[in-house]
DOGURO-993087 format. One record per atom (N, C-alpha, C): x, z, y. Coordinates in pm, whole numbers, plus 50000, padded with zeros to 5 digits. Example, Ala and Ser with C-alpha at 12.3 -4.5 7.8 and 13.67 -1.06 7.14 Angstrom:
2
513195078049431 512305078049550 513205078049670 512855070849775 513675071449894 512905078750003 
! end
This chain:
322
544591659760252 543211664360226 543211676060129 544081675160026 544131685459925 544491699059984 545571699560065 546011712260125 544961717760220 544371708960301 543341713460396 542121718860323 541801712460213 540641716860134 540891730760075 542111732960026 542461745859969 542451756760076 543031753460194 543061763160305 541641766660349 540791756460358 539401758560398 538671767460297 538931764660169 538291772560062 538751787160067 540061789260089 540601802760095 540031810560212 539921803660329 539371810460447 537911814060426 537171804760366 535741806860347 535461818360249 536321819260148 536081829160041 537111840560042 537731842760158 538821852260162 538381866460126 537161870260166 536721883760135 536431885559986 535861875359925 535581875859781 536891876259703 537851867659744 539151867159676 539911880359693 539821885859814 540481898659839 539861909659754 538521909259742 537831919159660 538251917859513 538341905459463 538751903159324 540181907959300 541061905159398 542451909359386 542551924659382 541831931059474 541841945759476 541261951659349 540211945159296 539591949859172 540571949059056 541331937959049 542311936258942 543421946658953 543841949459076 544891959459098 544391973259055 543151976559094 542581989659060 542431991058908 541951980358842 541781980758696 543131982558628 544161975558678 545501976858621 546031991058636 545841996658756 546332010258783 545612020358694 544272019258687 543492028958609 543782028058460 544012015858410 544272014258266 545652018958226 546552020258324 547912024858295 548172038958345 547112045858384 547252059558433 546722069358328 547352080858318 546932091058223 546022101158293 544852103558234 543882112758292 543742125758213 544422126358097 544332138458017 545562139757929 546122151957923 547232155057834 546842167557755 546722166057622 546312177357536 547432180857440 547892193257447 548892198357354 548152206357247 548292202157121 547552208457011 548442218556939 548092231356953 548772242156881 547972254956898 548092264056803 547322276556809 547982287156896 549282285556925 550032295357003 550032291257151 549442299557237 549332296157379 550702295257447 551682303057398 553022302657455 553692289157427 553492284057306 554042270957270 553382260057353 552062260957372 551332251057452 551882250857595 552082262957652 552602263957789 554022258257798 554862261557700 556242256757698 556292241557694 555532235557602 555542220957586 554932214157708 553852219857763 553202214057880 554162213257998 554932223958021 555912224058130 557032213858105 557482212857982 558522203057948 558022188857973 556772186357938 556182173057959 556062169858108 555602179658185 555452177658330 556792174358395 557842181258352 559182178858408 559652164558382 559092158158279 559502144558243 558452134158277 557482138058361 556522128358412 555322125658325 555132133458219 553932131958136 552942142758178 552032138758263 551052148058319 549842140258367 548822147658405 547572141658454 547822133658582 547242121758589 547312112458703 548692106058720 549532106858618 550812099658621 550662086758541 551562077058565 551512064458491 552042066558350 551472059158257 551882060058117 553332055258100 554032061458007 555412057857977 555452046857871 556572039657866 556762029757761 557042036657628 556982029057520 557192034557386 558582040857374 559602033757424 560982038857415 561172051357502 560502051857619 560582063657706 559962075857639 558832073757571 558172084857502 559052090157389 559682081157313 560592085457206 561752093557261 562292089257374 563402096357438 562962110257483 561762111357540 561232124157587 561022133657469 560492128557358 560312136857238 561632143057193 562682134857188 564002139657144 564572149857242 564402147357372 564922156557474 564272170257463 562942170557448 562222183357440 562632191057315 562762184057203 563182190757079 564612196157090 565512188257149 566902192557165 567022204657258 566152205457359 566192216557454 565512229157403 564772228057292 564012239557241 564192240857089 565452240257045 565732240456901 565292253356834 565302264456907 564922277256848 563412279256840 562662271356917 561202273256924 560392262056860 560922249856864 560152238256818 560812231456698 560012228856597 560472221856477 560272206856490 559142202956552 558762188856556 557752186756669 557772174756726 556862171456836 556592156556834 555342152756858 554982138556864 553962136356975 554172125857053 553292122457165 552562109557131 551242110157123 550412098657087 549542094857207 549592082057245 548742077357354 547502070557299 546342075157345 545062068857313 544382064957444 544592052457487 544022047957614 544632055357731 543822063257799 544292070657917 544562085457885 544752088457757 544982102357715 546232103257628 547022113857651 548132117157562 547722129157477 547862127857346 547672138957254 549052142757201 549422155457217 550752160057179 550612169957065 551162166356950 551142175056833 552512181556820 552522194556794 553792201856793 553782212056680 554962213956619 555132224056515 556142234456563 555782247156550 556672258056590 557732260256482 558952263256524 560012266156428 559872280356377 559772281656245 559662294656181 560982297356108 561632308256142 562882312056077 562562319855950 562902313855835 562632320355707 563602331955682 563072343055630 563902354455599 564682351955469 565872357055463 566692355655343 566102364255230 566252359255107 565772366654991 566732378254961 566162390154943 566942402254913 566982404054761 568172404154703 568322405454558 567812418754506 567652428454593 567182441754552 565662443054555 564982432154589 563522432354597 562922422954493 561632424854467 560912416454370 560002406654443 559942394354389 559152383954455 558312376054355 557122372054400 556352361354336 556742348254405 556572337154335 556672324054400 555252318954418 554882316554542 553542311754576 553642297954641 552502291454656 552482278154717 552462279254869 553332271654934 553372271755081 552282263155143 551622254655057 550592245555109 549562242755000 548412237555041 547462232154944 548112219854880 548082219254746 548782208354678 548342207054534 548752196054472 548662194554326 550062196354272 550232205854178 551552208854124 552052197154039 553272192454067 553852181453990 555052185953907 555832195653957 557002200553884 557102215653902 557362222953792 557652237253799 558972239853729 559942245153801 561232248953742 561372264053758 561122271253649 561142285953654 562432291153592 563282297153674 564522303353625 564242317453571 563322324353635 562902337553589 561472339853636 560812349953577 559412351953606 558542344553507 557222345053526 556272338853433 555382328753506 555312316653451 554452306353510 552992309853484 552202310353593 550782313553580 549892301853619 550512290653656 549772278353685 550412266853608 549612256453583 550082245053506 550352233053596 551172223953545 551442211353614 550152203253622 550012195553732 548852186753758 547572194453788 547702207053827 546532214653871 546602217054022 545432218454081 545352220754226 545622235354257 546402237854364 546712251454405 546512252554556 545942263754600 545742266054742 546962273054801 547102271854932 548192278655001 548122293654975 549272299654932 549342313954909 549072318254767 548592309054680 548312312754541 549612313554460 549662323054367 550862325254287 551032314254182 552262309254170 552582299054070 553532304853964 554542312254009 555432319253917 555372334153953 554942342253857 554742356553884 556012364653857 556162375353933 557292384453911 557092392653783 555842393553736 555542401253616 555672392453492 556392397453392 556572390253266 555762397453158 555002389753080 554192395552973 554992395652843 555152407552784 555882408852658 554952405352541 555522403352421 554672400552303 553622411252278 553882423352325 552912434152305 551912435152421 551882424452503 550952423452617 551262433552728 552472438652728 552892447752835 553432439652953 553122443853075 553582437053196 554842443953249 555932436553256 557192442053306 557512435353440 557762443553542 558082438153675 559542433653679 559722421053711 561062415353728 561092408953867 561432396653874 561302388853998 561252374153961 560582366354042 560462352054015 561562344454089 562132334754020 563112325654079 562822311654028 562912302054113 562672288354069 562292279254182 561682267954146 561292257954245 560022250854198 559152247854294 557892240854264 557772228754355 557502217254295 557262204854370 555782201654360 555152199154473 553732196054475 553452183154549 552312177054515 551842165354589 550982170354705 551382167254827 550662171554948 550192159355025 549302161555121 548672150355190 548712152555341 548902141655413 548982142255559 548142130955620 547512134055732 546852123855815 547722121855938 548162109555961 549092106656071 548492095956162 548462098556291 548102088556393 549392083256454 549522070156461 550732064256517 550392051756597 551072050156710 550952038156793 552242030056779 552112016856777 553322008556775 553091996256864 554041993656957 553841982657052 554151969056990 553471958757039 553781945056995 555071940057061 555361945457179 556601941957248 557451954457258 558681953457209 559571965157207 560831962057288 561021969957394 562221968657478 563001981657469 564281980557441 565111992357428 566531989257474 567131998857543 568521997757586 569322008557515 570292004457434 571132013857360 572562013357413 573192024957415 574602025757453 575462023857328 576442014957337 577302012057221 578392022557204 578702030157309 579792039757305 581062034457369 581112021357397 582272015457464 582172017757614 583312020757677 583322022757822 584692018757878 584732015858008 585992011958072 585892013958222 587042013458285 587162014858430 587612001358487 586851995958582 587101982458633 587231982858785 588201975558837 588381974158981 587561962259028 586691964459129 585761954059173 585911951759324 586041938959360 586131934759500 584811928059537 584181932859646 582911927259693 583111920859830 582651908359842 582711901359970 581381894159991 580641898760093 579281893960121 578451895759994 578011884659931 577221885659808 578041882659683 579331881559700 580211878459588 580781891359529 580761892159397 581321903559326 582401898359231 583631903059251 584751898259169 585381910359101 585341910358967 585981921158891 587431917058861 588361925758895 589781922558884 590341927758752 591131919358688 591811922858563 590831927258453 589621921558459 588591924658358 588531912958260 589361913758157 589531902158069 588471901457959 587851912557928 586801912657826 585551918957887 584701910457943 583531915258018 582411919357921 581711930157960 580531934257886 579361925057924 578551921457826 577381913157854 576341921057934 576071933357894 575181942357968 575811956157974 575611963058085 576211976358099 575551984158212 575691997358204 575352006258315 576652009958385 576542014158510 577782016958584 577612028458682 578712035458704 578852044958814 579942039658905 579712040359036 580632034259132 581352044959214 582672043459225 583472051959312 584142042959415 583822045259541 584312036559648 585782039659682 586582028859694 587972029959738 588082026059885 587432015059919 587432010360058 586072004260088 585492008660201 584182003360241 584132003160393 583851991460448 583821989660593 582421985760636 581831993660723 580471990660768 580401978560859 581531974960919 581561963461011 581701950460934 582681950160844 582921938160765 582271939560627 581701928460576 581011929060445 582001928760329 582961937960334 584011938360232 584091952560177 584241953760046 584421966959984 585251965559857 585901976359822 586691977059700 586291989859626 585871988259501 585321999559425 585942000359285 585892012359231 586092014159088 584712014959023 584502007458920 583262008258843 583562014258705 582852024958674 582932030758540 581782024758460 582112015258372 581102007358302 580872012858161 579602013558124 579192018357991 578402007157923 578972001357820 578371989757755 577021993357692 576061984157706 574741986157648 574371974257560 573421976757475 572821966157392 571341965757422 570851954357468 569441952957506 568681946657390 567631953657346 566801948757235 565431944957289 565051932557270 563731927657308 563101920957187 562091927357130 561421922057011 559941920257038 559381909256987 557941906856993 557441905756849 556471914256813 556001914956675 554611908856659 554381902856543 553021899056506 552271911856465 550981910656444 550181922256405 550671927956272 550991919256177 551441923656046 552811930356055 553701924656138 555021930556157 554911944256223 554041945356324 553841958156392 553271968656295 552391964056206 551801973156107 552881978656013 553751969755964 554831974055875 555801983355946 556111979956072 557011988356152 556402002256174 555092002456202 554412015156227 554432024056104 554202018155987 554192025855862 555582031555835 556632023355852 557992028055829 558382039055927 557962037256054 558242047356156 557542060456123 556282059556075 555532071556037 556232078955923 556752071455825 557492077655714 558732085055766 559472078355855 560692084355910 560382097155986 559312096856067 558952108656145 558472120056056 557772116555948 557282126855855 558452133655784 559432125855741 560622131355674 561442139755770 561462135755898 562172143455999 561452156556029 560132155956028 559322167756060 559372178155947 559252173555823 559212182555709 560422180055619 561432188455632 562662186655555 562452189255406 561332195955369 561062198855228 560492186955152 560102176355223 559562164655154 560682157555078 560442155354949 561432148754864 561202133654857 559932129554863 559632115354850 558232112454905 558112101654980 556792096755024 556282087354915 555172091154851 554702083754734 553792072054770 552932074054870 551932063654899 551442065155042 551192053655109 550642053555245 549442044155247 548302049455292 547072041455302 546592041155446 546292029255497 545752027855633 544252030355628 543792040955694 542362044355691 541632040055819 542382037255925 541752032256048 542762024056126 542282013556190 543172004256261 542481999156387 543122001356502 542611996456631 543721988956702 543411976956749 544431968656813 543971964556953 544931964457048 544661958657179 545811949257215 545861944557338 546891934857376 548291940657373 548411953757390 549731960057403 550251966157273 549351972157195 549841979857081 548831980556969 549321985256855 548501987456736 548402002456712 547182007456694 546952021656667 546462023256524 547202031156445 546872033056305 546632047756274 545702050256182 545542063256120 545912061655973 546882069655927 547422068155792 547142080555708 546832078155579 546722088855481 547962087955393 548762098655393 550062098255325 550102108555212 550552103955094 550822113054982 552322114854971 552752127354955 554182130054947 554462140854844 555622140054781 556092150654692 556982159954776 556622172854773 557272182354863 557582195454790 558682201554829 559032214754777 558102224954842 557182230554762 556192240054815 556522254454775 557782256754737 558222270054695 558212279854812 557562291154792 557592301754892 557682315154821 558622323554864 558812336654805 557982347054881 557212354854804 556422365554864 556772378654794 557162388554873 557612401254817 556462408554749 556772414254633 555812422654561 555962436954612 554902442054672 554902455654728 554152464854632 554792475554591 554142485554504 553752497454590 552442500354595 551972511354678 552022524754603 551562535254665 551672548854608 550872550554479 549802542754462 548972543754343 549572536254225 550712529354249 551342522254140 550862507954124 549952503554213 549452489854208 550272481154305 550162468354286 550922458954371 550012452254469 550652447354577 549902440054680 550772429054736 
! end
């Protein structure tokens, strides 16, 4: 009676059940599809470069979203392929949209000993340390300075109030601030290569796979196969397998664990992005959104950073500087 009742119910409601099934499939597809990819940068050439790199790796409009580990791999690949043009890149997923933030690599010019320089601030900051080897300090510690403002002047004031042009040398550390958006998954799957590899002789018969003289088997591995003998008539083959040992990581995090992981990851990415940062002083969570798959955080970060920038003192025909 039970089976007949179920069959009768399924037949009677087959169209409703089919509609529900199709609806669930459509919702799943739409929620995992990307409908917008935005590359944020002021240089159109950089935007075009990054957009093409993303498309080549499957990050584009109407494509399925990538996993967290896939996105990290893509970030590294794009940076490695464009070392002369890109300093840093980050891909953030917000629902069905990818926001891509990118920093262009700027090659700093070498300081010419035959020229005169002021030391100015490379960023808006609060000055925390001034180390002046030469030149005159014109700003104080714990004061706010805007990007481009002079901190150590090339001009030195003598006791007689005369200004003598020299050059500024030194270093300035400032407290700077960053707003960082970061996503972190509750479930983390990653496959890492250990670096171990070997060549194994494998005999296949029907569904049986026998590795010969393989005394220390890898628990998990990737492989490339080179056929020695293969017969289309008989289900027998003999192959060489080039095995590359892997380590599979499967972690499930609580909300608090994911939050801590996200903050630590944000710190690591910030230090990687800005090599001038000496220390991350404080991280504050200003916004937090959670769903079944991941935690989305907006962080306010205080950091101590080398904000030293040399700007050449140009003396024009009238004898004034610019």
